[in-house]
TORKOL-4160 file (C-alpha; in steps of 0.2 Angstrom, whole numbers, padded with zeros to 4 digits, m for minus):
445
<pt num="1" X="m0046" Y="m0125" Z="m0157"/>
<pt num="2" X="m0063" Y="m0133" Z="m0156"/>
<pt num="3" X="m0078" Y="m0131" Z="m0146"/>
<pt num="4" X="m0080" Y="m0144" Z="m0133"/>
<pt num="5" X="m0096" Y="m0151" Z="m0141"/>
<pt num="6" X="m0087" Y="m0153" Z="m0158"/>
<pt num="7" X="m0072" Y="m0161" Z="m0149"/>
<pt num="8" X="m0084" Y="m0174" Z="m0141"/>
<pt num="9" X="m0093" Y="m0176" Z="m0158"/>
<pt num="10" X="m0077" Y="m0182" Z="m0167"/>
<pt num="11" X="m0070" Y="m0192" Z="m0153"/>
<pt num="12" X="m0085" Y="m0202" Z="m0145"/>
<pt num="13" X="m0088" Y="m0217" Z="m0156"/>
<pt num="14" X="m0098" Y="m0229" Z="m0145"/>
<pt num="15" X="m0115" Y="m0236" Z="m0149"/>
<pt num="16" X="m0128" Y="m0223" Z="m0151"/>
<pt num="17" X="m0116" Y="m0209" Z="m0155"/>
<pt num="18" X="m0116" Y="m0199" Z="m0171"/>
<pt num="19" X="m0098" Y="m0203" Z="m0175"/>
<pt num="20" X="m0100" Y="m0221" Z="m0170"/>
<pt num="21" X="m0115" Y="m0222" Z="m0183"/>
<pt num="22" X="m0104" Y="m0215" Z="m0196"/>
<pt num="23" X="m0089" Y="m0226" Z="m0193"/>
<pt num="24" X="m0100" Y="m0241" Z="m0192"/>
<pt num="25" X="m0106" Y="m0238" Z="m0210"/>
<pt num="26" X="m0089" Y="m0242" Z="m0217"/>
<pt num="27" X="m0079" Y="m0258" Z="m0216"/>
<pt num="28" X="m0067" Y="m0258" Z="m0201"/>
<pt num="29" X="m0052" Y="m0269" Z="m0197"/>
<pt num="30" X="m0057" Y="m0281" Z="m0183"/>
<pt num="31" X="m0042" Y="m0293" Z="m0182"/>
<pt num="32" X="m0027" Y="m0300" Z="m0190"/>
<pt num="33" X="m0029" Y="m0317" Z="m0199"/>
<pt num="34" X="m0013" Y="m0322" Z="m0190"/>
<pt num="35" X="m0021" Y="m0319" Z="m0173"/>
<pt num="36" X="m0033" Y="m0334" Z="m0177"/>
<pt num="37" X="m0023" Y="m0350" Z="m0175"/>
<pt num="38" X="m0029" Y="m0365" Z="m0184"/>
<pt num="39" X="m0031" Y="m0375" Z="m0168"/>
<pt num="40" X="m0043" Y="m0363" Z="m0161"/>
<pt num="41" X="m0048" Y="m0348" Z="m0172"/>
<pt num="42" X="m0059" Y="m0339" Z="m0159"/>
<pt num="43" X="m0055" Y="m0322" Z="m0152"/>
<pt num="44" X="m0063" Y="m0310" Z="m0140"/>
<pt num="45" X="m0062" Y="m0292" Z="m0148"/>
<pt num="46" X="m0068" Y="m0275" Z="m0143"/>
<pt num="47" X="m0073" Y="m0264" Z="m0157"/>
<pt num="48" X="m0081" Y="m0247" Z="m0157"/>
<pt num="49" X="m0086" Y="m0250" Z="m0139"/>
<pt num="50" X="m0094" Y="m0267" Z="m0142"/>
<pt num="51" X="m0088" Y="m0283" Z="m0135"/>
<pt num="52" X="m0088" Y="m0296" Z="m0148"/>
<pt num="53" X="m0081" Y="m0313" Z="m0152"/>
<pt num="54" X="m0074" Y="m0317" Z="m0169"/>
<pt num="55" X="m0073" Y="m0335" Z="m0176"/>
<pt num="56" X="m0068" Y="m0345" Z="m0191"/>
<pt num="57" X="m0083" Y="m0353" Z="m0200"/>
<pt num="58" X="m0081" Y="m0367" Z="m0213"/>
<pt num="59" X="m0084" Y="m0353" Z="m0226"/>
<pt num="60" X="m0078" Y="m0336" Z="m0220"/>
<pt num="61" X="m0080" Y="m0328" Z="m0203"/>
<pt num="62" X="m0093" Y="m0325" Z="m0189"/>
<pt num="63" X="m0093" Y="m0310" Z="m0178"/>
<pt num="64" X="m0106" Y="m0310" Z="m0164"/>
<pt num="65" X="m0110" Y="m0303" Z="m0147"/>
<pt num="66" X="m0097" Y="m0309" Z="m0134"/>
<pt num="67" X="m0111" Y="m0314" Z="m0121"/>
<pt num="68" X="m0124" Y="m0327" Z="m0121"/>
<pt num="69" X="m0142" Y="m0320" Z="m0121"/>
<pt num="70" X="m0146" Y="m0333" Z="m0108"/>
<pt num="71" X="m0136" Y="m0329" Z="m0093"/>
<pt num="72" X="m0123" Y="m0318" Z="m0100"/>
<pt num="73" X="m0108" Y="m0330" Z="m0100"/>
<pt num="74" X="m0093" Y="m0326" Z="m0111"/>
<pt num="75" X="m0094" Y="m0335" Z="m0128"/>
<pt num="76" X="m0076" Y="m0332" Z="m0132"/>
<pt num="77" X="m0073" Y="m0347" Z="m0121"/>
<pt num="78" X="m0086" Y="m0357" Z="m0130"/>
<pt num="79" X="m0084" Y="m0373" Z="m0140"/>
<pt num="80" X="m0082" Y="m0370" Z="m0159"/>
<pt num="81" X="m0094" Y="m0382" Z="m0167"/>
<pt num="82" X="m0101" Y="m0384" Z="m0184"/>
<pt num="83" X="m0104" Y="m0367" Z="m0190"/>
<pt num="84" X="m0105" Y="m0358" Z="m0173"/>
<pt num="85" X="m0101" Y="m0356" Z="m0155"/>
<pt num="86" X="m0108" Y="m0367" Z="m0141"/>
<pt num="87" X="m0110" Y="m0359" Z="m0124"/>
<pt num="88" X="m0101" Y="m0369" Z="m0110"/>
<pt num="89" X="m0114" Y="m0365" Z="m0097"/>
<pt num="90" X="m0130" Y="m0373" Z="m0104"/>
<pt num="91" X="m0125" Y="m0378" Z="m0122"/>
<pt num="92" X="m0134" Y="m0365" Z="m0131"/>
<pt num="93" X="m0127" Y="m0365" Z="m0149"/>
<pt num="94" X="m0126" Y="m0349" Z="m0160"/>
<pt num="95" X="m0123" Y="m0348" Z="m0178"/>
<pt num="96" X="m0113" Y="m0335" Z="m0188"/>
<pt num="97" X="m0128" Y="m0324" Z="m0189"/>
<pt num="98" X="m0131" Y="m0324" Z="m0170"/>
<pt num="99" X="m0146" Y="m0335" Z="m0171"/>
<pt num="100" X="m0148" Y="m0347" Z="m0157"/>
<pt num="101" X="m0150" Y="m0364" Z="m0165"/>
<pt num="102" X="m0150" Y="m0376" Z="m0151"/>
<pt num="103" X="m0155" Y="m0375" Z="m0132"/>
<pt num="104" X="m0152" Y="m0393" Z="m0126"/>
<pt num="105" X="m0159" Y="m0390" Z="m0109"/>
<pt num="106" X="m0176" Y="m0384" Z="m0115"/>
<pt num="107" X="m0191" Y="m0396" Z="m0118"/>
<pt num="108" X="m0191" Y="m0404" Z="m0135"/>
<pt num="109" X="m0207" Y="m0395" Z="m0140"/>
<pt num="110" X="m0200" Y="m0378" Z="m0135"/>
<pt num="111" X="m0199" Y="m0365" Z="m0149"/>
<pt num="112" X="m0190" Y="m0353" Z="m0137"/>
<pt num="113" X="m0174" Y="m0353" Z="m0147"/>
<pt num="114" X="m0183" Y="m0345" Z="m0162"/>
<pt num="115" X="m0185" Y="m0329" Z="m0151"/>
<pt num="116" X="m0166" Y="m0328" Z="m0147"/>
<pt num="117" X="m0154" Y="m0318" Z="m0158"/>
<pt num="118" X="m0138" Y="m0309" Z="m0153"/>
<pt num="119" X="m0129" Y="m0295" Z="m0161"/>
<pt num="120" X="m0120" Y="m0301" Z="m0177"/>
<pt num="121" X="m0110" Y="m0293" Z="m0191"/>
<pt num="122" X="m0103" Y="m0298" Z="m0208"/>
<pt num="123" X="m0085" Y="m0300" Z="m0210"/>
<pt num="124" X="m0073" Y="m0302" Z="m0225"/>
<pt num="125" X="m0055" Y="m0305" Z="m0226"/>
<pt num="126" X="m0043" Y="m0294" Z="m0236"/>
<pt num="127" X="m0024" Y="m0296" Z="m0237"/>
<pt num="128" X="m0021" Y="m0303" Z="m0219"/>
<pt num="129" X="m0035" Y="m0293" Z="m0210"/>
<pt num="130" X="m0053" Y="m0297" Z="m0206"/>
<pt num="131" X="m0064" Y="m0283" Z="m0209"/>
<pt num="132" X="m0081" Y="m0281" Z="m0201"/>
<pt num="133" X="m0096" Y="m0271" Z="m0205"/>
<pt num="134" X="m0106" Y="m0265" Z="m0189"/>
<pt num="135" X="m0118" Y="m0253" Z="m0198"/>
<pt num="136" X="m0136" Y="m0255" Z="m0203"/>
<pt num="137" X="m0142" Y="m0262" Z="m0219"/>
<pt num="138" X="m0131" Y="m0270" Z="m0232"/>
<pt num="139" X="m0113" Y="m0266" Z="m0231"/>
<pt num="140" X="m0105" Y="m0256" Z="m0245"/>
<pt num="141" X="m0094" Y="m0264" Z="m0258"/>
<pt num="142" X="m0076" Y="m0264" Z="m0255"/>
<pt num="143" X="m0066" Y="m0250" Z="m0264"/>
<pt num="144" X="m0053" Y="m0255" Z="m0277"/>
<pt num="145" X="m0039" Y="m0247" Z="m0267"/>
<pt num="146" X="m0021" Y="m0253" Z="m0270"/>
<pt num="147" X="m0020" Y="m0261" Z="m0253"/>
<pt num="148" X="m0035" Y="m0272" Z="m0257"/>
<pt num="149" X="m0031" Y="m0276" Z="m0275"/>
<pt num="150" X="m0012" Y="m0280" Z="m0272"/>
<pt num="151" X="m0008" Y="m0299" Z="m0273"/>
<pt num="152" X="m0006" Y="m0306" Z="m0255"/>
<pt num="153" X="0012" Y="m0310" Z="m0258"/>
<pt num="154" X="0016" Y="m0292" Z="m0261"/>
<pt num="155" X="0008" Y="m0287" Z="m0245"/>
<pt num="156" X="0011" Y="m0287" Z="m0226"/>
<pt num="157" X="m0002" Y="m0284" Z="m0212"/>
<pt num="158" X="0001" Y="m0279" Z="m0194"/>
<pt num="159" X="m0007" Y="m0270" Z="m0180"/>
<pt num="160" X="m0003" Y="m0261" Z="m0164"/>
<pt num="161" X="m0011" Y="m0254" Z="m0148"/>
<pt num="162" X="m0011" Y="m0236" Z="m0144"/>
<pt num="163" X="m0018" Y="m0230" Z="m0127"/>
<pt num="164" X="m0027" Y="m0214" Z="m0133"/>
<pt num="165" X="m0042" Y="m0209" Z="m0144"/>
<pt num="166" X="m0042" Y="m0215" Z="m0162"/>
<pt num="167" X="m0042" Y="m0197" Z="m0169"/>
<pt num="168" X="m0025" Y="m0193" Z="m0162"/>
<pt num="169" X="m0017" Y="m0207" Z="m0171"/>
<pt num="170" X="m0026" Y="m0203" Z="m0187"/>
<pt num="171" X="m0021" Y="m0184" Z="m0186"/>
<pt num="172" X="m0003" Y="m0189" Z="m0183"/>
<pt num="173" X="m0003" Y="m0198" Z="m0200"/>
<pt num="174" X="m0009" Y="m0183" Z="m0210"/>
<pt num="175" X="0002" Y="m0171" Z="m0202"/>
<pt num="176" X="0017" Y="m0169" Z="m0214"/>
<pt num="177" X="0027" Y="m0156" Z="m0205"/>
<pt num="178" X="0031" Y="m0166" Z="m0189"/>
<pt num="179" X="0043" Y="m0178" Z="m0199"/>
<pt num="180" X="0056" Y="m0164" Z="m0199"/>
<pt num="181" X="0057" Y="m0165" Z="m0180"/>
<pt num="182" X="0049" Y="m0181" Z="m0172"/>
<pt num="183" X="0058" Y="m0193" Z="m0184"/>
<pt num="184" X="0075" Y="m0184" Z="m0185"/>
<pt num="185" X="0091" Y="m0193" Z="m0181"/>
<pt num="186" X="0106" Y="m0184" Z="m0174"/>
<pt num="187" X="0117" Y="m0197" Z="m0181"/>
<pt num="188" X="0110" Y="m0209" Z="m0194"/>
<pt num="189" X="0109" Y="m0227" Z="m0188"/>
<pt num="190" X="0116" Y="m0240" Z="m0201"/>
<pt num="191" X="0104" Y="m0254" Z="m0197"/>
<pt num="192" X="0089" Y="m0257" Z="m0207"/>
<pt num="193" X="0074" Y="m0256" Z="m0195"/>
<pt num="194" X="0056" Y="m0258" Z="m0201"/>
<pt num="195" X="0047" Y="m0242" Z="m0197"/>
<pt num="196" X="0063" Y="m0232" Z="m0199"/>
<pt num="197" X="0056" Y="m0227" Z="m0216"/>
<pt num="198" X="0065" Y="m0210" Z="m0215"/>
<pt num="199" X="0082" Y="m0219" Z="m0217"/>
<pt num="200" X="0078" Y="m0223" Z="m0235"/>
<pt num="201" X="0087" Y="m0212" Z="m0248"/>
<pt num="202" X="0076" Y="m0200" Z="m0258"/>
<pt num="203" X="0076" Y="m0204" Z="m0276"/>
<pt num="204" X="0088" Y="m0193" Z="m0286"/>
<pt num="205" X="0095" Y="m0184" Z="m0270"/>
<pt num="206" X="0109" Y="m0195" Z="m0263"/>
<pt num="207" X="0102" Y="m0191" Z="m0246"/>
<pt num="208" X="0091" Y="m0200" Z="m0234"/>
<pt num="209" X="0074" Y="m0194" Z="m0231"/>
<pt num="210" X="0077" Y="m0190" Z="m0212"/>
<pt num="211" X="0092" Y="m0179" Z="m0217"/>
<pt num="212" X="0082" Y="m0170" Z="m0231"/>
<pt num="213" X="0067" Y="m0166" Z="m0221"/>
<pt num="214" X="0077" Y="m0161" Z="m0206"/>
<pt num="215" X="0086" Y="m0148" Z="m0216"/>
<pt num="216" X="0070" Y="m0142" Z="m0224"/>
<pt num="217" X="0059" Y="m0141" Z="m0209"/>
<pt num="218" X="0046" Y="m0128" Z="m0217"/>
<pt num="219" X="0037" Y="m0137" Z="m0230"/>
<pt num="220" X="0023" Y="m0129" Z="m0240"/>
<pt num="221" X="0008" Y="m0139" Z="m0237"/>
<pt num="222" X="m0007" Y="m0140" Z="m0249"/>
<pt num="223" X="m0023" Y="m0150" Z="m0246"/>
<pt num="224" X="m0036" Y="m0154" Z="m0259"/>
<pt num="225" X="m0052" Y="m0164" Z="m0259"/>
<pt num="226" X="m0052" Y="m0181" Z="m0268"/>
<pt num="227" X="m0065" Y="m0195" Z="m0270"/>
<pt num="228" X="m0056" Y="m0205" Z="m0257"/>
<pt num="229" X="m0055" Y="m0190" Z="m0244"/>
<pt num="230" X="m0040" Y="m0178" Z="m0245"/>
<pt num="231" X="m0024" Y="m0177" Z="m0254"/>
<pt num="232" X="m0010" Y="m0169" Z="m0245"/>
<pt num="233" X="0006" Y="m0162" Z="m0253"/>
<pt num="234" X="0022" Y="m0157" Z="m0243"/>
<pt num="235" X="0033" Y="m0147" Z="m0254"/>
<pt num="236" X="0051" Y="m0143" Z="m0249"/>
<pt num="237" X="0062" Y="m0132" Z="m0259"/>
<pt num="238" X="0079" Y="m0141" Z="m0262"/>
<pt num="239" X="0087" Y="m0129" Z="m0274"/>
<pt num="240" X="0081" Y="m0114" Z="m0284"/>
<pt num="241" X="0072" Y="m0125" Z="m0297"/>
<pt num="242" X="0070" Y="m0142" Z="m0288"/>
<pt num="243" X="0057" Y="m0148" Z="m0275"/>
<pt num="244" X="0055" Y="m0163" Z="m0264"/>
<pt num="245" X="0037" Y="m0168" Z="m0267"/>
<pt num="246" X="0029" Y="m0180" Z="m0254"/>
<pt num="247" X="0011" Y="m0185" Z="m0257"/>
<pt num="248" X="0000" Y="m0193" Z="m0243"/>
<pt num="249" X="m0018" Y="m0196" Z="m0242"/>
<pt num="250" X="m0033" Y="m0196" Z="m0230"/>
<pt num="251" X="m0043" Y="m0212" Z="m0233"/>
<pt num="252" X="m0060" Y="m0206" Z="m0226"/>
<pt num="253" X="m0065" Y="m0209" Z="m0213"/>
<pt num="254" X="m0051" Y="m0216" Z="m0202"/>
<pt num="255" X="m0036" Y="m0221" Z="m0213"/>
<pt num="256" X="m0021" Y="m0214" Z="m0221"/>
<pt num="257" X="m0010" Y="m0219" Z="m0236"/>
<pt num="258" X="0009" Y="m0215" Z="m0235"/>
<pt num="259" X="0024" Y="m0218" Z="m0246"/>
<pt num="260" X="0038" Y="m0229" Z="m0239"/>
<pt num="261" X="0053" Y="m0227" Z="m0250"/>
<pt num="262" X="0053" Y="m0229" Z="m0269"/>
<pt num="263" X="0042" Y="m0244" Z="m0271"/>
<pt num="264" X="0033" Y="m0247" Z="m0255"/>
<pt num="265" X="0017" Y="m0239" Z="m0248"/>
<pt num="266" X="0006" Y="m0242" Z="m0233"/>
<pt num="267" X="m0012" Y="m0240" Z="m0228"/>
<pt num="268" X="m0015" Y="m0238" Z="m0210"/>
<pt num="269" X="m0032" Y="m0238" Z="m0201"/>
<pt num="270" X="m0035" Y="m0231" Z="m0183"/>
<pt num="271" X="m0049" Y="m0240" Z="m0176"/>
<pt num="272" X="m0058" Y="m0237" Z="m0159"/>
<pt num="273" X="m0057" Y="m0250" Z="m0146"/>
<pt num="274" X="m0067" Y="m0238" Z="m0135"/>
<pt num="275" X="m0065" Y="m0219" Z="m0133"/>
<pt num="276" X="m0048" Y="m0220" Z="m0124"/>
<pt num="277" X="m0039" Y="m0234" Z="m0133"/>
<pt num="278" X="m0037" Y="m0239" Z="m0151"/>
<pt num="279" X="m0029" Y="m0251" Z="m0163"/>
<pt num="280" X="m0019" Y="m0246" Z="m0179"/>
<pt num="281" X="m0020" Y="m0259" Z="m0193"/>
<pt num="282" X="m0008" Y="m0258" Z="m0208"/>
<pt num="283" X="m0007" Y="m0266" Z="m0225"/>
<pt num="284" X="0010" Y="m0263" Z="m0232"/>
<pt num="285" X="0011" Y="m0266" Z="m0251"/>
<pt num="286" X="0026" Y="m0266" Z="m0262"/>
<pt num="287" X="0025" Y="m0262" Z="m0281"/>
<pt num="288" X="0041" Y="m0270" Z="m0285"/>
<pt num="289" X="0045" Y="m0285" Z="m0274"/>
<pt num="290" X="0037" Y="m0299" Z="m0265"/>
<pt num="291" X="0037" Y="m0296" Z="m0246"/>
<pt num="292" X="0047" Y="m0306" Z="m0234"/>
<pt num="293" X="0033" Y="m0308" Z="m0222"/>
<pt num="294" X="0043" Y="m0319" Z="m0210"/>
<pt num="295" X="0057" Y="m0306" Z="m0208"/>
<pt num="296" X="0044" Y="m0291" Z="m0206"/>
<pt num="297" X="0034" Y="m0300" Z="m0193"/>
<pt num="298" X="0049" Y="m0305" Z="m0183"/>
<pt num="299" X="0055" Y="m0287" Z="m0183"/>
<pt num="300" X="0038" Y="m0280" Z="m0178"/>
<pt num="301" X="0035" Y="m0293" Z="m0164"/>
<pt num="302" X="0052" Y="m0288" Z="m0156"/>
<pt num="303" X="0043" Y="m0272" Z="m0151"/>
<pt num="304" X="0026" Y="m0278" Z="m0144"/>
<pt num="305" X="0019" Y="m0290" Z="m0131"/>
<pt num="306" X="0007" Y="m0303" Z="m0136"/>
<pt num="307" X="m0008" Y="m0306" Z="m0136"/>
<pt num="308" X="m0012" Y="m0288" Z="m0134"/>
<pt num="309" X="0000" Y="m0280" Z="m0147"/>
<pt num="310" X="0005" Y="m0267" Z="m0134"/>
<pt num="311" X="0021" Y="m0259" Z="m0137"/>
<pt num="312" X="0035" Y="m0263" Z="m0125"/>
<pt num="313" X="0039" Y="m0244" Z="m0125"/>
<pt num="314" X="0024" Y="m0237" Z="m0118"/>
<pt num="315" X="0016" Y="m0224" Z="m0106"/>
<pt num="316" X="0021" Y="m0235" Z="m0091"/>
<pt num="317" X="0040" Y="m0234" Z="m0094"/>
<pt num="318" X="0040" Y="m0216" Z="m0102"/>
<pt num="319" X="0041" Y="m0224" Z="m0120"/>
<pt num="320" X="0059" Y="m0229" Z="m0116"/>
<pt num="321" X="0065" Y="m0211" Z="m0115"/>
<pt num="322" X="0084" Y="m0210" Z="m0114"/>
<pt num="323" X="0092" Y="m0193" Z="m0112"/>
<pt num="324" X="0109" Y="m0198" Z="m0118"/>
<pt num="325" X="0101" Y="m0205" Z="m0134"/>
<pt num="326" X="0092" Y="m0189" Z="m0136"/>
<pt num="327" X="0108" Y="m0180" Z="m0136"/>
<pt num="328" X="0118" Y="m0191" Z="m0147"/>
<pt num="329" X="0107" Y="m0201" Z="m0159"/>
<pt num="330" X="0088" Y="m0198" Z="m0160"/>
<pt num="331" X="0078" Y="m0182" Z="m0159"/>
<pt num="332" X="0066" Y="m0191" Z="m0147"/>
<pt num="333" X="0078" Y="m0202" Z="m0137"/>
<pt num="334" X="0065" Y="m0216" Z="m0139"/>
<pt num="335" X="0073" Y="m0228" Z="m0150"/>
<pt num="336" X="0075" Y="m0231" Z="m0168"/>
<pt num="337" X="0057" Y="m0236" Z="m0172"/>
<pt num="338" X="0047" Y="m0221" Z="m0179"/>
<pt num="339" X="0031" Y="m0230" Z="m0174"/>
<pt num="340" X="0036" Y="m0227" Z="m0156"/>
<pt num="341" X="0039" Y="m0209" Z="m0159"/>
<pt num="342" X="0022" Y="m0207" Z="m0167"/>
<pt num="343" X="0015" Y="m0217" Z="m0152"/>
<pt num="344" X="0023" Y="m0205" Z="m0139"/>
<pt num="345" X="0017" Y="m0190" Z="m0148"/>
<pt num="346" X="m0002" Y="m0195" Z="m0148"/>
<pt num="347" X="m0002" Y="m0204" Z="m0132"/>
<pt num="348" X="0007" Y="m0190" Z="m0122"/>
<pt num="349" X="m0008" Y="m0178" Z="m0127"/>
<pt num="350" X="m0019" Y="m0188" Z="m0115"/>
<pt num="351" X="m0032" Y="m0202" Z="m0118"/>
<pt num="352" X="m0043" Y="m0189" Z="m0127"/>
<pt num="353" X="m0035" Y="m0173" Z="m0132"/>
<pt num="354" X="m0042" Y="m0157" Z="m0127"/>
<pt num="355" X="m0044" Y="m0148" Z="m0143"/>
<pt num="356" X="m0052" Y="m0133" Z="m0135"/>
<pt num="357" X="m0035" Y="m0126" Z="m0129"/>
<pt num="358" X="m0024" Y="m0130" Z="m0144"/>
<pt num="359" X="m0017" Y="m0117" Z="m0156"/>
<pt num="360" X="m0016" Y="m0122" Z="m0175"/>
<pt num="361" X="m0006" Y="m0114" Z="m0188"/>
<pt num="362" X="m0004" Y="m0114" Z="m0207"/>
<pt num="363" X="0006" Y="m0130" Z="m0206"/>
<pt num="364" X="m0009" Y="m0139" Z="m0199"/>
<pt num="365" X="m0020" Y="m0137" Z="m0214"/>
<pt num="366" X="m0023" Y="m0156" Z="m0217"/>
<pt num="367" X="m0028" Y="m0158" Z="m0199"/>
<pt num="368" X="m0041" Y="m0144" Z="m0200"/>
<pt num="369" X="m0047" Y="m0149" Z="m0217"/>
<pt num="370" X="m0050" Y="m0167" Z="m0210"/>
<pt num="371" X="m0060" Y="m0160" Z="m0195"/>
<pt num="372" X="m0071" Y="m0150" Z="m0206"/>
<pt num="373" X="m0074" Y="m0165" Z="m0217"/>
<pt num="374" X="m0078" Y="m0176" Z="m0203"/>
<pt num="375" X="m0090" Y="m0164" Z="m0194"/>
<pt num="376" X="m0099" Y="m0162" Z="m0211"/>
<pt num="377" X="m0100" Y="m0180" Z="m0214"/>
<pt num="378" X="m0106" Y="m0184" Z="m0197"/>
<pt num="379" X="m0121" Y="m0172" Z="m0200"/>
<pt num="380" X="m0124" Y="m0178" Z="m0217"/>
<pt num="381" X="m0125" Y="m0196" Z="m0212"/>
<pt num="382" X="m0137" Y="m0192" Z="m0198"/>
<pt num="383" X="m0148" Y="m0183" Z="m0211"/>
<pt num="384" X="m0147" Y="m0198" Z="m0223"/>
<pt num="385" X="m0136" Y="m0190" Z="m0236"/>
<pt num="386" X="m0121" Y="m0198" Z="m0244"/>
<pt num="387" X="m0104" Y="m0197" Z="m0236"/>
<pt num="388" X="m0086" Y="m0197" Z="m0244"/>
<pt num="389" X="m0078" Y="m0213" Z="m0250"/>
<pt num="390" X="m0093" Y="m0224" Z="m0247"/>
<pt num="391" X="m0098" Y="m0232" Z="m0263"/>
<pt num="392" X="m0116" Y="m0238" Z="m0265"/>
<pt num="393" X="m0113" Y="m0249" Z="m0281"/>
<pt num="394" X="m0099" Y="m0260" Z="m0288"/>
<pt num="395" X="m0096" Y="m0246" Z="m0302"/>
<pt num="396" X="m0093" Y="m0233" Z="m0288"/>
<pt num="397" X="m0082" Y="m0245" Z="m0279"/>
<pt num="398" X="m0071" Y="m0249" Z="m0295"/>
<pt num="399" X="m0069" Y="m0230" Z="m0297"/>
<pt num="400" X="m0061" Y="m0228" Z="m0279"/>
<pt num="401" X="m0043" Y="m0233" Z="m0284"/>
<pt num="402" X="m0026" Y="m0229" Z="m0278"/>
<pt num="403" X="m0024" Y="m0217" Z="m0269"/>
<pt num="404" X="m0007" Y="m0211" Z="m0276"/>
<pt num="405" X="0006" Y="m0209" Z="m0263"/>
<pt num="406" X="0023" Y="m0204" Z="m0269"/>
<pt num="407" X="0040" Y="m0197" Z="m0262"/>
<pt num="408" X="0050" Y="m0190" Z="m0276"/>
<pt num="409" X="0059" Y="m0174" Z="m0282"/>
<pt num="410" X="0052" Y="m0164" Z="m0296"/>
<pt num="411" X="0056" Y="m0147" Z="m0306"/>
<pt num="412" X="0049" Y="m0132" Z="m0299"/>
<pt num="413" X="0039" Y="m0130" Z="m0315"/>
<pt num="414" X="0028" Y="m0144" Z="m0318"/>
<pt num="415" X="0029" Y="m0153" Z="m0301"/>
<pt num="416" X="0011" Y="m0156" Z="m0302"/>
<pt num="417" X="0012" Y="m0168" Z="m0316"/>
<pt num="418" X="0029" Y="m0175" Z="m0312"/>
<pt num="419" X="0024" Y="m0185" Z="m0297"/>
<pt num="420" X="0009" Y="m0192" Z="m0306"/>
<pt num="421" X="0021" Y="m0198" Z="m0320"/>
<pt num="422" X="0032" Y="m0205" Z="m0307"/>
<pt num="423" X="0018" Y="m0216" Z="m0300"/>
<pt num="424" X="0014" Y="m0222" Z="m0318"/>
<pt num="425" X="0032" Y="m0227" Z="m0321"/>
<pt num="426" X="0031" Y="m0237" Z="m0304"/>
<pt num="427" X="0015" Y="m0246" Z="m0309"/>
<pt num="428" X="0021" Y="m0250" Z="m0327"/>
<pt num="429" X="0036" Y="m0258" Z="m0320"/>
<pt num="430" X="0026" Y="m0267" Z="m0306"/>
<pt num="431" X="0023" Y="m0286" Z="m0308"/>
<pt num="432" X="0005" Y="m0283" Z="m0302"/>
<pt num="433" X="0000" Y="m0265" Z="m0304"/>
<pt num="434" X="0003" Y="m0263" Z="m0323"/>
<pt num="435" X="m0016" Y="m0263" Z="m0325"/>
<pt num="436" X="m0020" Y="m0250" Z="m0313"/>
<pt num="437" X="m0014" Y="m0235" Z="m0322"/>
<pt num="438" X="m0032" Y="m0229" Z="m0322"/>
<pt num="439" X="m0029" Y="m0225" Z="m0303"/>
<pt num="440" X="m0036" Y="m0208" Z="m0298"/>
<pt num="441" X="m0027" Y="m0193" Z="m0304"/>
<pt num="442" X="m0029" Y="m0175" Z="m0299"/>
<pt num="443" X="m0040" Y="m0165" Z="m0311"/>
<pt num="444" X="m0027" Y="m0152" Z="m0314"/>
<pt num="445" X="m0013" Y="m0165" Z="m0318"/>
């Protein structure tokens, strides 16, 4: 359990908060590129408690305050002109840096516009997501993580809305033991449903992951520090001399990296809208095959409402809970999409989980390790000290690679090196990752 002051410290992310300052010092997903239609690439967004408007510029993107400095009118309805947004009320024009560059109703000799500038933040596009830097000073260089260096045609980006604090979503992703229960199927469904990653067969076992983890519900969980944040091992003993090894990662401060079958991996960020709601953003990348974006998008859109990306199964309809399905098909009774299972788990805790009353055990090692890391980093950032996975030079950014996320079987003796070898094999066979074998490797491997 946490003290109330610590729970507030790691959940409150608005302007002026210690956590908010830390998160703003990293690049954060702001929108999907697919949300910005060519006929009007302008969108109102709320990010880390700030109301902003994102728009496409002739070269790149602009992200500025949503409200005009003159009379507070909503600029997301403004006219997209030249390199900026023009307010509909009195014609004030703002460029991508938030400067007011025209005030048509003011006297010709007026220099008033030179005194007006609204909040503005740099943006870059990476594999289908527009990332924004809301911090002070120059933004850090982008790490060379697989999700960023994979060619666009081998990736797929998507997002979703969860009605709870960001940390609940993140902690669900670094909790390896819940998959033995939450994502279990009473009867396996034959359909291929995106998000039902646990229906894939685990290499070398002849069994689907959902069956394997369901039968082996007491994994040994090991956690170690890594340059990117944390590396998490879930080890399940399948036979006297064989282990199932599943390696996932915390990508500090608010993302995780998870294997998705033999060749696929995804990185998922959990980004505060405000303290009680957040978006998750995902870049899914495939080491072996080009992604069928059209099919993947169609599958994902079946489960959400637009334009808010709110799941159709949600708090308002009990996440589609069906007691008959719970008896006969899925452990949750909430459909086949494991994203909904995760969503229910973290939303049902309440908008902001009360961590002062929880009871954590040995299986929660990754969760407790992350909280310690986060609390230390918040204090370090406030003191002007370095924080994890935030490069200050291109050389440091180039050293932040991977991270390795693998789901495989390995002999009892030598499992520590076998999963690394499996990743190298996957990269060597990949059309695009053959040059990334330098990706970070545990020191003891």
